[in-house]
Structures are given as structure tokens and as C-alpha cells.
N, C-alpha and C positions, 0 to 999 in steps of 0.2 A: 504494499501500500504506499504511495506517495506521501510523504510528510508534507502535510499544509504550509509549516511554516518555511518550506522552500519555496522561493518566489520564483513563479514559474517564467524561463525564460521565454524572449520572441521566437515567434514560431520559425522564424530564418534561422535561429540557431542551431536547431537540429539539422538542417541541409548543410550549415556551415561545417560543422562538426564532421557528418557523413562525408562530404567533399575533401576535409584536410584527412581525414583517417585514410579513404581511398588514396590519396597523393602519397601520401607517405609509406603504406604499405608497400605500392608499388615501387618506390625508391631502395625503403630499408628494409622491406618483409615484415612478416607479424610480429616474430619474438623482439627485433631490434627498435621497434617503434614504441616508445612509449607513452602513456596517457598524457605526460606533461609536453610533450612534442605536439600531440594533438591539440591540446586546448590552447598552445602556443600559437599555431597556425591559424586555428578557427578561432581566433579572440574570444574564447570560452573557459569559462572554470568548472574544475572537476563537478562542483554542484551540479552543473548543467549536464554533464556528461551524464553522472548517476540519476538525473532525474528522467533524461529520454532514454538511458538504455541499461544503466544498472551495473553491468560488466563490460569487461574488454571482450568478452567472448560474445557476449551479445551486440556489442557494438560491431562485432565483425561479422558475426552474421546478417544483421541487417544491412552493411555495407555492399553486400553479396545481394539480397533479398529484394533491394529496390530495386534495381537494374535487371537481376536475373527472372526475375516473377514476369516483368514485361517482355524478356527477350524472349523466354519458354512460351509466353502468350502469344506473340508473332509467329514463332514456329509452327504452333499447333493449329492457328488460324490460316498459315500459308496452306497447312496439309489438309486440313477440313477442307478449304475453296479446291486442290486440286484431287481430292478422292470424291468429290461432290460432282466436279467437272467430267472424272473419269466414270462415274456411273457404275461402278462397281468393279470394274477392271481393274485390274494391276495397274499401278502406276510406272512410269520411266524412271529407271534408279537416277537417270541425270535431274528429274526433277523434285525427286525426293533428296538428294544430296545437297541440289540448291535450298530447297527450304530451311534444310535444318544449318548447312553451314554458311551459305549466302545470306540469311539473316543475322546471323553473328557477324560475318564481317561486314554488313551493311553500318552496324552498330558501332566497330571497331574505324570506319571510316569517320565518325561522326567526332569531330575536333571541337564542336562548339558546345556541346550538352553532357559532356563527361562520359559518352561512349567512348570513345578513345583511349581515355585514363583507365576505365574499368575494365575493359576488354584486354589491357597489358595486364593488369592485375588477375584477373582470369587465367590468361596466359602463362603468368609466372605461377600462379597457383598449382598448374599441372607439371612444371618443371622443376618445383621444390616440394620435398616431403612436408606434409603437416596432416597429422591423421586427424584432427578436431575439424580442419577446414573442408579436406575432403570426405568426411562423412558426410557432413553437412550437404555440401555439393551434390553428393550420390543422391541423397532423400530429395534434393531439390529438383534435379533431373529425373526422377524414375519417371514420371508419367510421359514427358518429352520422350524422353530415349526409348520407353517401351513402344510408344506409338510409330516412331519412325523405324524402329528394326522390324516394328512387324510388317512395316510397307514395305521393306526390302527383302523380307523375306518372302511376301508375296510376287513381288516383282523380279526376283531370282530363285525359281522355284528348284532349279537343279542345281543352284551351288549350295554346299553343304552350309548349314547354318553357325557351324564354328569359324568357318571360313570368312562369312559376312560378319562377325563377331569381331573377327580380328584384323580385317580391314576397317571396320567402322572405329576400332579403337587406334590403328594407326592413322586415320584420317582426324581423330580428334587430335592426338598427338602433334601432327602436321600443324594443323590450324593453331593451336596452344602456340607452340616454338615460332609460328611465323608471326602470331598477334603480339606476342612479347615483347618484341622490338628486335631490331639489327644489331644488338650488341654483340651477341655472337659472331655474327657472319662478319662484322668487323675484326675481328679477331684474326683471321686470315683472309681477309677481303681487302683490309686496310680502311681506308676513309671512304665510307659510302654514302653518296649523295640521294639515290634513287629509293628514298626510302617515303614517299607519299602514299599514306594509307589507301587513298583512293584508286591506287594501283595494283593492290594488293589481292583484290578480289579478283579480277581475271586470271592472275598467275596463279592463284592457290588452287581456285576452281578447275584451272585445267590440269593442275597437278593431282588433287583427288580424285577427279573422273578418269585420269589415266590409271591411277592407283586401284580403282575401282574394277575397271575393265581388264585387267593383267590377268594372263593365266594362272590358273589352278599349279600350284608347286609342283616342279617336276612335269610339267606337261610339253614346256619348251624342249626340254633337254631330252625328252624321248621324241620329238620330231612330231607329235600328236597334239590333238584339240577335243580331247574327250566331251561326251556329252553335257556334264556338267562343267564344263568351262565357264568361267567367270566371262573370260575374253569375248567368246561367242556369245553366251548369252545375255551379258550386262551390254555389249554392242548395239545387238538387235532390239535390246529392251529399249536404249537409249537413242536410237536413233529417230530423228525429227520427223 
């Protein structure tokens, strides 16, 4: 229960705290970012943080929830539209991939409303271990991932489900690494000026679809393309 003696901060204070925490988590990580750093950047005090969030863990959850809820809502809305248009027929894999990953990349390209910063944080989360955050994200993602995997299973009935799971996992990793920033790329490429977030989508989508359409392991080595080949099945289903 909130202490009535604590003066309620202005409504915008909550957003300032979330914005500050989001930016600092991207720069320093969760463990290295202190509440003092967050309140200092937000121009707030600990009482305001306690009033709105209570604990640092709750603050971390809300940083993700405020944008991830909207991101998954957009994803599911896009999938609903595609399924309605298909009238019960399986969807093209390329359109499923576009609805899930393309929606995230659109948010990553938004440098005006915080989407770019949040997606960098989300990407960093996948590349750095944090059990508490990953468990929370797994719960937040559950509905959307279940729906999209089901759509892929229907779109590629001849492809083993384990193979689809692995490829979805690889696609998630590629997207997360890409949107986390170009710091790693500069380690071996030197100064890298071509980092426009709006150019990330066509590059990454081409890469993701290429991975989804690749032959099953062992097929190319044998010079074969079996009935369950992702290359043939996905390519045929994805044809415009």
C-alpha cells in the first residue's frame, strides 16, 4: 500500500525514470546501473522510484513491459490480418517472418520515440546472461512466439518441427545481435559509418529469409534435396 505521506510525483516523472533507466541499462547493463545513477539522470529522487516501482527488479520489468507489450500487440495484429486474408490457408513463411521480425525492426528504426534505444536494450539482453530478465521475457513472449511458431509449422509441414525451432532461435539471435549496435562489427571492420537503423531492415530480412530457406543439414553434402527440404518447401511457399 502506498504511503499517503509520500507526495505523489508529477505524472511525467514516471516516464523520465523509465527513459533514464532504459538508456543507462543499454550503456552499463543491469547490474552496473545503480538507482542513484537512474534518479540522477531522471532528475528524480528515490522516493519517486519507490512510489512508482517499489524495487529495482520491478523497474526493470516495467522498462521492458511498456514497449514489449506494444511490440507483441503489433506482431499479433499483423499475424491476425495475414491469417484473415489467407482464409484458413497456410501463410507464406516470408510473410510470417516479416510480421514477427519486421515489426521489431520497425521499432528499432524509431529514433524519435525511444524505440531504437529499447530495441538495443532488448538485443543486449539476449547477448548477455541475466536469468531474472530472461525468465520475465520468456513469459512476456509466450503468447506471440506460440502463435508464430504454429503458423510456421503450418506453412512448412514437411520440415521437422525441431528444425523450425532451431531456425527461429537462430533468427532471434541474429536480430538481437544486429539491433544491439555495431560495436562488435567495429572490432574487426574498424570505423563503420553505415549504421543507419532504417537500412537495417532490408539487410537483416534478406539474411533471415535466406537462413529459413536453406537446405536441411546434410542435404547439400549428399547432392540431394529431400521431400522435407527447407530449401524447396520454404522457397515454394514463400514465392510471391
